[in-house]
Steps between C-alpha positions, in 0.01 A plus 500: 500500500575803284422520129613852408596402145190300410330672203133556571211663318481868583334612822256702290391189309468286812295763680278541195445123482430466873273802533306435178416145607387615844297798382323310224416219739378746763275682253367168367367383839161665452465453125366144488275293725582222741475192284409142569612295657794598720478878531123511537502215752767657721354846453162377622659339806661833582171682443319264739778548756465876469120486520473259793801617698619140538876544460584150623357255247473579128152399384430321172141617530294629789534247785726278284862516628785488250767263626713499186734790582617710798358852525763749379351523149160589646651735756673691221192551282274561801740772612474648151120502529526667840716779355352553153157337496406189305654514154745318277769753587449452873511122467823500300715789619611342832638202306690732266650679802620161629653442156683832537637364827645202313661730245653709778643190672660389173644849451638501854674162470656578163612843620660355814657195339648673196558824692337679211167681489511456122496122544212539743303700245593249229365207703184686602429598139537142382252380761247778438509433125449126537154471347350247740640678807355841420162354401468272804617775735190699412260206524281385787689178568702330772827483307627855547488477879668158486771636271564792735528265797746266331702790359522659844623176657750416226648848479510530879678164519767616255548828682526321836742248347723789399479678836299799379334549840301311762169635370525279192493185709170604656360606161570146377258361758248778434505397135429140600207611715354717224536204265294289739230769492527539121482142377588278793784245538569522126711810567720313749532206260618722213748685720616169648566348156707801394710521815547126554646447153723807536622423852604139441815560287822619663355439847322835489240360738753518785470877494121491498463475876706813560344745258132484600339581836333161530353546845344845480445461126295185546302669776435797269383261225259326736362823647419634153364187331349263757222720649312523171519122439373430852221755470400374153471141628302620802258700284455226236609155624646281225703775341843362596426148372377628165768764453808315625423146380281569199651815353864424581527126454219352293483791256862450397534123501152392385451582132150629438438532873125514556502629855488868404192648665509820298564408139673245283860386507720644226631174364802535270766270365774467758790724408280768342632744760823530297304619197317745723836621631636582155187693407465673838856634477445667164642712351812404696502119479682497160779718643523282810531186288755667274715600796485142623609369159788747493617376838489138388696579183769660716512196730349704781194460713276761657723514808801718430523685829653363820207610716250272324267781393432357155397157623296659780293683239483198274355268765262770616377537143470126438324406824140547374575296189669227705202475733223524243664260255343231717157662500221451251293784644672826407445847359740726310494744795685242712821619329468851647722440809786416261488832315693720748783245496486491121545879481794491741656202323482671162670806651764276659570320171526834326762605753699188407452513122340822385264485205455787253283762664262519206373150587345635819279729297282192453361601839303772319277222372340487844352853523386467139325169571344643815345781297372256237361256756322763707361669188361171376331436835380855555343541157349150494697396193488142625230335714568542871419242762319743723143589588568871551313616188175313550492582870559866424178476294326320788593780743328752268167317512239673720402165657858396586490587869159339558551175309710187530787432264576151373740328264355201322713185531829666599588821681848628404716648775490836325119479509520478876757780527330751269160441661651558847407146599134528396514256206400142581524184295187322380463159338367452147251265665262785579258267681756472781484868589243696301188388699646653817597824325255781581709806430568648157846416375763572243676201352812486284507214256669394180350622174484137393297409810125516446386393845134578563375628838136384534260757647761774469509778243860555392643756263852551374632826641835491320778278370879497502723249328345157547257591780152643545374693802139398560248658738220277624178589684241258631175469306317378807 
């Protein structure tokens, strides 16, 4: 499909928007700590993997296997630690590189479909300047790898459908396998929803069996994905039952599911995912809605091309919302796999009904907000949910290497990460553990907590925010 006459923002503007978002996000990776709960939790799992050399099973804590997710997120950050040492930058940069892979895939599809590198750059710039995409791409989370996997499969499917080369058929199955290693069967479900809805009209499904290498492709999928699942179950029996049944069935159909071994369920009102979608697609969701309204006013729908490209993108974009509308346990990041399709769909709608180019300058909001957000976090203008400051003080204490380190009542994930796994949790019922304690210890506790440690002399070494760092030595 050629769009030589479609007015677009200038190449200079699009490059400026794309590059500014990427550079600012890259620079920001080391400017603020891993924060509780998600980043610090996953960062600590990667640190333990790097320290122990156990690249099979992510560990929630030493000797405590994490069955909640497949390993790609830990592999990525652990690889970063291997290359750059343990730091925030090392933990995050592999995920940002995966995000760059998503941007490149979007560029490639738009360039090929519209036969225009300008349209490719336009689509890539929209995606890179989507606020939630650029932030999540540089975060220690599972969603960037999942988004890459789904994007690879969906784009490969479209390219194979349009006879762009046999390699795309195999890449479709590789994407499925990477999805299984990123977040499990959820990837296949999301891809299946998109393609099933799109294939049903006009008997498109009849062509399905001819365009993909089902035999060798399925074999390739199994060779890539199955060995890890088998090895993980062998190393820690019970993994498959928890992950497949618990995480992929009960989590989504049982509101307030209490089976989570590693935290609490994120219970939300059913349908909240649509609100998350509108906010996650900013600053572009208003333009997307406006284009939709324009189409309705002109008695058109999103599908105005004979090849079905518009509806293909639409169902791809809507699949996470369709699935998670029935779930009470969701996060805003669950929208991320829809964002590449959103960027492509906005470019497609622009090719049908161009909007004034000045409207796309709203994308400049994103680099501006990135600068503001990172500055706020870096200069501590708002309280951060991270233990990096108080543990930096702990590391400076002369007794740090010879003493224990405890958190009273609750140990945050960032407390574990920034102490390199040394911090342990202790109950406020000191009688349950203090009599057996013979070694001097540091303990982090709330400023409002006035717990007394009988027969121990404790002094306050320093304070940050709402916490005190105490050092205690036995009087006996």
